[in-house]
C-alpha positions in Angstrom: 127.0 100.9 87.2 124.9 103.1 89.5 123.7 105.1 86.5 122.8 102.0 84.6 120.9 100.5 87.5 118.9 103.7 88.1 118.2 104.3 84.4 120.3 107.5 84.3 122.4 108.8 81.4 125.8 107.1 81.1 128.2 109.6 82.7 130.9 108.5 80.3 128.7 110.1 77.5 127.3 113.1 79.4 128.7 116.0 81.3 132.4 115.8 81.5 132.5 112.2 80.3 134.0 111.0 83.5 132.3 108.1 85.4 133.2 109.6 88.8 130.9 110.9 91.5 131.2 114.6 90.5 129.9 114.0 87.0 127.3 111.5 88.3 126.1 114.4 90.5 125.7 116.5 87.4 123.9 114.0 85.3 122.0 112.0 87.9 121.7 113.8 91.2 122.9 113.5 94.8 121.8 110.0 95.7 123.4 108.4 92.7 126.6 110.5 93.3 126.8 109.4 96.9 126.5 105.8 96.0 129.1 106.2 93.3 131.4 107.9 95.7 131.1 105.2 98.3 131.6 102.5 95.8 134.7 104.1 94.4 136.1 104.6 97.9 135.4 101.0 98.8 137.4 99.9 95.8 140.5 101.3 97.4 139.6 100.8 101.1 138.6 97.1 101.1 141.6 95.6 99.3 144.0 97.5 101.6 142.1 96.5 104.7 142.3 92.8 103.6 146.0 93.2 102.9 146.6 94.8 106.3 144.6 92.0 108.0 146.9 89.4 106.4 150.4 88.9 107.7 152.1 90.6 104.7 154.9 93.2 104.6 154.1 96.9 104.2 155.3 96.8 100.6 152.5 94.4 99.7 150.0 96.7 101.4 151.3 99.7 99.5 151.3 97.7 96.2 147.7 96.4 96.8 146.6 100.0 97.3 148.3 101.2 94.1 146.9 98.2 92.2 143.4 99.1 93.4 143.9 102.7 92.1 145.2 101.4 88.7 142.3 99.0 88.4 139.9 101.9 88.9 141.6 104.3 86.6 142.3 101.8 83.8 139.6 99.1 84.1 139.8 96.1 81.8 136.0 95.9 81.5 135.7 99.5 80.2 138.5 99.4 77.7 141.0 100.9 80.2 138.9 104.1 80.4 137.9 104.7 84.0 137.6 107.4 86.5 140.2 109.9 87.7 140.8 107.9 90.9 140.2 110.5 93.6 137.7 108.6 95.7 139.6 105.3 95.2 142.9 106.9 96.3 141.1 108.4 99.3 139.9 104.9 100.2 143.4 103.5 99.9 144.9 106.2 102.1 142.1 106.1 104.6 142.7 102.4 105.0 146.4 102.9 105.6 145.8 105.8 108.0 142.3 107.0 109.0 144.0 110.2 110.3 145.5 110.9 106.9 142.1 110.3 105.3 140.5 112.8 107.7 143.2 115.4 106.9 142.7 114.8 103.1 138.9 115.1 103.5 139.5 118.4 105.4 141.7 119.8 102.6 139.2 118.7 99.9 136.3 120.2 101.8 138.1 123.5 102.5 139.2 124.0 98.9 135.8 122.9 97.5 133.9 125.3 99.8 136.2 128.2 99.1 136.5 127.8 95.3 133.5 125.5 94.3 135.7 123.3 92.0 135.8 119.6 92.7 138.9 119.2 90.5 140.8 121.9 92.3 140.0 120.3 95.7 141.1 116.9 94.4 144.4 118.4 93.1 145.1 120.1 96.4 144.4 116.9 98.3 146.6 114.9 95.9 149.5 117.3 96.3 149.2 117.2 100.1 148.7 113.4 100.3 152.3 112.1 100.3 153.4 114.7 102.8 150.5 114.2 105.1 150.8 110.4 105.1 154.4 110.4 106.1 153.8 113.0 108.8 151.1 110.8 110.3 152.5 107.3 109.7 155.8 106.8 111.5 156.7 103.4 110.1 157.8 102.7 106.5 157.9 106.5 105.7 160.0 106.2 102.5 157.9 103.3 101.1 154.6 105.1 101.8 155.9 108.4 100.5 157.1 106.9 97.2 153.8 104.9 96.7 151.6 107.9 97.6 153.7 110.2 95.5 153.1 107.8 92.5 149.4 107.8 93.3 149.3 111.6 93.4 151.2 111.9 90.2 148.7 109.6 88.5 145.8 111.7 89.9 147.5 114.9 88.6 147.9 113.2 85.2 144.3 112.1 85.1 143.3 115.7 85.9 145.3 117.3 83.1 142.2 118.5 81.2 140.8 119.9 84.4 144.1 121.8 85.0 143.8 123.3 81.5 140.2 124.2 82.1 141.0 125.8 85.5 143.8 127.9 83.9 141.5 129.0 81.1 138.6 129.8 83.4 136.4 127.1 81.8 136.2 124.5 84.6 132.7 123.5 85.7 131.8 124.4 89.3 130.3 122.1 91.8 126.5 122.0 91.5 126.4 123.0 87.8 124.2 120.8 85.7 125.6 118.7 82.8 125.1 119.8 79.3 127.0 117.5 77.0 130.2 115.4 77.0 133.4 117.4 76.4 
């Protein structure tokens, strides 16, 4: 949506072909990427915050978060071809526990700064997420662990091409300009 509003190339048809912030950075620049990132984070954050505000059980909060992630990854309006879900999952987990969100952001930044791969940083944060959340959130540990593990497994699945590219030494580093869709 940001790319369309700003007259930029459709990120689903340029760069990696992913509509997420990393590819929008490649094909459209920093401002468009930041707006895309914030929008994707809010897709996860806002529904969970509303669910937490309502007097509903923790299971409903967890399911609302998972549903927000599924809606981002498999959007009806884009023929079920959405983003990889990193920013949306981050929004969900930050709404459940801001301290967990801060820890995940720290992991992502550290890996991204050290290795310059957004996908590797996302994978590291996804693997850490279930364990970090249950270490920080004392109530409903099993529920949040299982839900966050499911989210992490979905993120890993969505990054399977990136994993192959990382292993083959072909993954695009942060800051590289887009050439064509893969």
